[in-house]
C-alpha positions in Angstrom: -12.4 1.4 -19.4 -10.0 4.1 -18.1 -6.4 4.0 -19.3 -3.8 2.4 -17.0 -0.1 1.9 -17.1 1.6 -1.4 -17.4 2.8 -1.1 -13.8 -0.7 -0.4 -12.6 -2.1 -3.4 -14.6 0.6 -5.6 -13.0 -0.3 -4.4 -9.5 -4.0 -5.1 -10.2 -3.2 -8.6 -11.3 -1.1 -9.2 -8.2 -4.1 -8.1 -6.1 -6.0 -10.8 -8.0 -3.4 -13.4 -6.9 -1.0 -13.4 -9.9 2.7 -13.8 -9.2 5.6 -12.6 -11.4 7.4 -15.5 -13.1 9.7 -13.7 -15.4 10.3 -10.8 -17.8 11.8 -10.2 -21.1 12.6 -6.7 -22.1 9.7 -4.4 -21.2 7.2 -7.3 -20.8 6.3 -8.9 -17.4 5.0 -12.5 -17.3 2.6 -13.3 -14.5 1.0 -16.6 -13.4 -2.4 -17.0 -11.6 -2.9 -19.5 -8.8 -4.8 -21.6 -11.4 -1.8 -21.6 -13.7 -3.0 -19.0 -16.3 -0.1 -17.0 -17.9 -0.6 -13.4 -18.7 2.0 -11.0 -20.3 1.9 -7.3 -19.5 3.9 -4.8 -21.5 5.3 -2.2 -19.1 4.2 0.8 -21.2 3.4 4.2 -19.8 -0.2 3.8 -21.0 -1.8 0.6 -22.3 -4.2 0.9 -25.2 -7.8 -0.2 -24.5 -7.5 -3.2 -26.8 -4.3 -4.3 -25.0 -6.1 -3.9 -21.6 -9.0 -6.1 -22.8 -6.6 -8.7 -24.1 -4.7 -8.9 -20.8 -7.9 -9.2 -18.9 -9.1 -11.9 -21.3 -5.8 -13.8 -20.8 -6.1 -13.4 -17.1 -9.8 -14.5 -17.0 -10.8 -11.3 -15.2 -14.1 -9.5 -15.9 -14.4 -5.8 -16.3 -16.3 -5.6 -13.0 -13.6 -7.4 -11.2 -11.0 -5.2 -12.8 -12.9 -2.1 -11.6 -13.2 -3.5 -8.1 -9.4 -4.4 -7.9 -8.5 -0.9 -9.3 -10.3 1.0 -6.6 -8.0 2.5 -4.0 -7.7 0.4 -0.9 -8.2 1.9 2.6 -5.9 0.8 5.3 -7.6 -0.2 8.5 -6.6 1.7 11.6 -3.6 0.1 13.2 -2.8 -2.0 10.0 0.5 -1.7 8.3 0.7 -0.1 4.9 2.6 -1.8 2.1 5.3 0.8 2.5 5.9 -0.4 6.1 6.0 -4.1 5.4 9.3 -5.8 5.9 10.8 -3.0 8.0 11.1 -4.9 11.3 14.2 -3.9 13.1 14.8 -0.8 11.0 14.6 2.7 12.4 11.3 4.5 11.9 11.0 6.7 8.9 11.0 10.5 9.4 8.8 12.8 7.6 10.7 15.7 6.0 
């Protein structure tokens, strides 16, 4: 399993449907739609054992993790995550 950061692990869990329910220090607490609670330390790099423990808490298989980790492609005409919530604001300019 390739190393990931705490922020990347949290993003992967969010793609799986988890929502943030709190934090304490450098730890983020996430809840699944089914009610499972998972705690992610927001470290620069998570150890393999920590990654496995998080996935075990979350009930996510390694295959599902790998699929959720793959880069997403944005369909033509679809809005990227950077553009969401920008209605009524001026367009961004590339520098």
